[in-house]
C-alpha positions in Angstrom: -34.3 16.7 -27.9 -34.6 19.7 -30.1 -37.3 22.3 -30.7 -38.3 24.8 -33.4 -39.3 28.3 -32.3 -41.7 30.4 -34.3 -41.2 34.0 -33.3 -43.9 36.5 -34.1 -42.4 39.6 -32.3 -42.4 41.7 -35.5 -45.8 40.4 -36.8 -48.8 42.5 -37.0 -51.3 41.8 -34.1 -53.9 40.9 -36.7 -51.8 38.0 -38.0 -51.0 36.3 -34.7 -54.1 34.2 -34.7 -53.3 32.9 -38.2 -49.7 32.2 -37.2 -50.9 30.2 -34.2 -53.4 28.3 -36.3 -50.7 27.3 -38.8 -48.4 26.2 -36.0 -51.2 24.2 -34.3 -52.0 22.5 -37.7 -48.4 21.4 -38.0 -48.2 20.3 -34.4 -51.4 18.2 -34.7 -50.4 16.7 -38.0 -47.0 15.7 -36.9 -47.8 14.6 -33.3 -45.8 17.3 -31.7 -46.5 19.7 -28.9 -46.6 23.5 -28.7 -45.6 25.7 -25.8 -46.4 29.4 -25.8 -43.8 31.9 -24.8 -43.5 35.6 -25.0 -44.2 36.3 -28.7 -43.0 32.8 -29.6 -44.5 29.4 -30.1 -42.1 26.5 -29.4 -42.7 23.3 -31.3 -41.4 20.3 -29.5 -41.4 16.5 -29.8 -43.8 14.6 -27.4 -41.0 13.9 -24.9 -40.3 15.3 -21.5 -37.7 17.9 -22.5 -37.4 21.6 -21.7 -34.7 24.2 -21.3 -33.8 22.8 -17.9 -33.1 19.4 -19.4 -31.1 21.0 -22.2 -29.0 23.0 -19.7 -28.3 19.8 -17.7 -27.4 17.9 -21.0 -25.0 20.7 -22.1 -23.3 20.9 -18.8 -22.9 17.2 -18.4 -21.9 16.1 -21.9 -20.9 18.9 -24.2 -19.1 21.2 -21.8 -18.4 18.7 -19.0 -18.9 21.4 -16.4 -21.4 19.7 -14.1 -19.3 19.6 -10.9 -19.0 21.7 -7.8 -16.3 23.9 -9.3 -18.5 25.2 -12.1 -20.8 28.2 -11.8 -23.2 28.3 -14.7 -25.0 31.6 -15.4 -28.3 31.4 -17.4 -29.9 34.5 -18.8 -33.4 34.4 -20.2 -36.3 36.6 -21.0 -39.2 34.2 -21.4 -41.4 31.9 -19.3 -39.9 29.0 -21.2 -36.6 29.9 -19.5 -38.1 29.2 -16.1 -37.3 25.5 -16.4 -33.6 26.4 -16.8 -33.8 28.8 -13.8 -35.3 25.9 -11.7 -32.5 23.5 -12.8 -29.8 26.0 -11.7 -31.5 26.3 -8.3 -31.8 22.5 -8.1 -28.1 22.2 -8.9 -27.2 24.4 -6.0 -24.6 26.3 -7.9 -24.8 29.1 -10.5 -27.5 31.6 -11.0 -30.4 32.4 -13.2 -31.0 35.9 -14.4 -34.3 37.1 -15.8 -34.2 39.8 -18.4 -37.5 41.8 -18.1 -38.7 45.3 -18.0 -41.7 44.3 -15.8 -41.7 42.7 -12.4 -43.1 39.1 -12.6 -42.9 35.9 -10.7 -39.7 33.9 -11.5 -37.4 31.2 -10.2 -34.4 33.2 -11.3 -32.2 34.5 -8.5 -31.6 37.9 -10.1 -33.0 40.2 -12.8 -31.9 42.9 -15.1 -34.3 45.2 -17.0 -33.0 45.3 -20.6 -30.6 43.7 -23.1 -28.2 46.6 -22.6 -28.1 45.6 -18.9 -27.1 42.1 -20.1 -24.3 43.6 -22.1 -23.1 45.7 -19.2 -23.1 42.6 -17.0 -21.2 40.5 -19.5 -18.6 43.2 -20.0 -18.1 43.4 -16.3 -17.9 39.7 -16.0 -15.4 39.5 -18.8 -13.2 42.2 -17.3 -13.3 40.6 -13.8 -9.8 39.5 -12.7 -10.5 36.4 -10.6 
């Protein structure tokens, strides 16, 4: 139920094909699967598991917050986060927030443009007297 992410955000554009080839070789040799994200290759086992499943697992078992009184907030900046945004919608509580400087299709309920906007949101949330 775990994955390994190979980020290539700071790699030269010339090396990305080589990085992908290496990751594909490992994936094929070990019987794994690879999902492409934004400047990342996620290497996963051959099981039905994604960030939505992981979110559900964490809420139900680790944090024991999967009830009507919880309000999970999931922030993500990649298409691999869409599964978690969809799970939040399916749960009927909480919200998904896409972090992106470009407008794009998403299941998330809200969006912010940049990481500094995430920080501002979290600071306001932490200061909120509820």
